[in-house]
BAFILUM-896524 format. One record per residue (C-alpha): residue in one letter; x, y, z. Coordinates in steps of 0.02 Angstrom, whole numbers, padded with zeros to 5 digits, always signed. Example, Ala and Ser with C-alpha at 12.3 -4.5 7.8 and 13.67 -1.06 7.14 Angstrom:
// BAFILUM-896524
a+00615-00225+00390/s+00684-00053+00357/
// end
This chain:
// BAFILUM-896524
m+00759-00859-00494/k+00819-00681-00473/l+00703-00539-00518/d+00746-00361-00559/i+00577-00297-00489/l+00459-00384-00368/v+00284-00311-00349/f+00185-00345-00192/a-00003-00321-00204/a-00131-00339-00066/h-00261-00402-00192/p-00260-00475-00365/d-00286-00325-00485/d-00199-00198-00369/a-00044-00203-00473/e-00135-00201-00639/l-00236-00048-00590/a-00090+00053-00518/c+00075+00004-00598/s+00052-00119-00742/g+00112+00011-00868/t+00274+00028-00771/i+00288-00163-00763/a+00260-00179-00952/r+00386-00044-00989/h+00523-00127-00890/i+00486-00300-00958/a+00501-00226-01133/q+00673-00166-01082/g+00723-00343-01037/k+00696-00336-00850/k+00626-00484-00753/v+00472-00434-00657/g+00357-00535-00547/i+00202-00506-00438/v+00163-00584-00271/d-00019-00557-00221/l-00048-00563-00034/t-00228-00620-00036/q-00351-00701-00156/g-00472-00553-00140/e-00599-00671-00066/m-00692-00530+00022/g-00727-00442-00141/t-00908-00409-00189/r-00897-00498-00357/g-00824-00659-00420/t-00743-00799-00321/p-00563-00832-00260/e-00546-00966-00392/l-00599-00849-00529/r-00483-00711-00466/l-00336-00833-00472/q-00379-00876-00654/e-00394-00693-00696/s-00226-00660-00614/s-00149-00794-00720/d-00224-00718-00878/a-00159-00545-00830/a+00015-00619-00797/k+00020-00685-00972/i-00031-00517-01044/l+00104-00429-00947/k+00233-00567-00985/l+00279-00583-00800/t+00421-00696-00752/i+00326-00761-00601/r+00161-00736-00508/e+00124-00809-00339/n-00015-00790-00209/l+00025-00802-00024/g-00153-00841+00030/f-00160-00713+00170/k-00337-00678+00234/d-00418-00535+00139/i-00459-00390+00258/y-00387-00483+00408/f-00202-00499+00371/l-00087-00399+00483/d+00087-00320+00477/d+00149-00443+00607/h+00288-00573+00637/e+00193-00713+00551/h+00155-00620+00392/q+00324-00531+00385/l+00416-00698+00383/e+00311-00758+00236/m+00355-00598+00145/v+00540-00616+00188/k+00539-00787+00111/m+00477-00711-00054/i+00605-00571-00051/r+00749-00692-00017/k+00682-00813-00148/y+00679-00686-00288/q+00814-00563-00230/p+00740-00409-00316/e+00838-00248-00338/i+00676-00147-00325/v+00511-00184-00235/l+00348-00100-00285/a+00214-00104-00153/n+00040-00038-00112/a-00002+00143-00079/i+00053+00202+00094/t-00126+00254+00132/d-00287+00224+00035/r-00474+00198+00035/h-00454+00010+00065/p-00367-00026+00233/d-00276-00176+00158/h-00177-00061+00046/g-00097+00036+00187/k-00067-00127+00282/g+00011-00203+00128/a+00125-00051+00110/s+00193-00060+00286/l+00206-00250+00280/a+00314-00237+00122/t+00423-00099+00193/n+00457-00189+00357/s+00484-00356+00272/c+00612-00282+00153/f+00712-00220+00301/l+00696-00380+00399/s+00747-00484+00248/g+00920-00407+00258/l+00952-00461+00438/r+01060-00617+00441/r+00997-00670+00615/i+00821-00690+00548/e+00823-00867+00485/t+00701-00932+00351/q+00686-01087+00252/l+00599-01121+00088/e+00567-01297+00028/g+00684-01363+00163/e+00830-01252+00117/s+00900-01108+00218/q+00889-00940+00135/l+01021-00804+00127/p+00982-00622+00184/w+00933-00503+00047/r+00879-00323+00053/p+00813-00230-00103/k+00899-00067-00148/n+00737+00029-00152/v+00552+00014-00108/y+00429+00122-00206/h+00243+00134-00173/y+00118+00147-00316/i-00032+00263-00299/q-00206+00184-00297/n-00377+00260-00268/n-00339+00409-00158/y-00235+00549-00236/i-00059+00560-00167/q+00069+00683-00233/p+00195+00572-00323/d+00383+00590-00295/f+00411+00532-00475/v+00307+00481-00626/v+00345+00344-00752/d+00298+00376-00935/i+00184+00230-00986/t+00113+00306-01145/d+00178+00168-01256/y+00112+00036-01137/w-00062+00103-01103/d-00148-00028-01210/v-00057-00166-01117/k-00106-00093-00951/l-00290-00082-01003/e-00288-00261-01071/s-00213-00326-00907/i-00348-00234-00806/k-00486-00306-00915/a-00421-00481-00884/f-00511-00465-00717/k-00678-00480-00802/s-00774-00520-00643/q-00721-00358-00559/f-00755-00220-00684/y-00902-00150-00783/d-01006-00277-00878/p-01184-00225-00925/n-01232-00408-00940/s-01172-00458-00768/s-01302-00510-00638/e-01183-00486-00492/p-01204-00341-00369/q-01122-00177-00413/s-00962-00134-00319/f-00855+00020-00301/i-00742-00032-00446/s-00876-00113-00558/s-00964+00051-00600/e-00962+00111-00779/n-00859+00262-00728/f-00717+00174-00639/l-00606+00134-00787/g-00634+00312-00844/f-00560+00366-00676/i-00405+00255-00709/d-00388+00338-00878/a-00406+00511-00804/r-00282+00476-00664/s-00154+00411-00788/r-00180+00562-00899/e-00160+00678-00749/f+00006+00599-00701/g+00061+00596-00882/h+00017+00781-00902/s+00130+00821-00754/i+00283+00762-00853/n+00218+00816-01026/v+00171+00644-01091/k+00001+00564-01124/y-00003+00432-00986/g+00096+00409-00826/e+00097+00312-00662/g+00148+00395-00500/f+00252+00328-00359/t+00309+00383-00188/k+00483+00346-00117/e+00541+00299+00056/k+00712+00378+00052/m+00804+00515-00041/l+00847+00466-00218/g+01023+00499-00279/i+01085+00520-00455/g+01258+00528-00531/d+01215+00634-00680/l+01094+00781-00697/f+01054+00719-00872/d+00969+00566-00795/l+00825+00685-00747/k+00689+00701-00877/
// end
């Protein structure tokens, strides 16, 4: 099944927090979008891996994703190495995306930077015909996405471009709140975490407003690029 956009996320909820508005916008345009989570977030302070998987499924329905998979890498301990790269290559070749969205290049959580470099390197390796992979007993053909873009997460990074998500803000917020175990709940008896504080979703709102303000819209999501972007028409620029 070919996708237009494949999103890699180190943890379930990374994509929802950072780029679900962009996902919803492109799905509304008829694009096929999927998310591959690298880990089950089992080292998280709240919830369980089983609950996170259910929440991921709920969020996928809200976003109307074409696919969502979880590679089951070890939370905190996965590496950008040969073993993990080959598993990523299998996903890239399976779904043949034109565009890959991946974690922030650097961030508060070390898995985010690792996830970013792992996605970048795997996208390159996926295009090399001498790297052989098999999925479900069948050999895969090489495939390299046209572009890799990195969403921005906790730490502020100056974006190279911003996507207007104003019309999809409600979808973004609903997809985030699908992860009920992770975010603010005054009735929860679980220990408080960095993202479960009452102020965290306010930060997400403020960050989206900040990026939106930079392009004169209400809400936006920022991305960084890996290579120079080319256009054929000056009127493509907003």
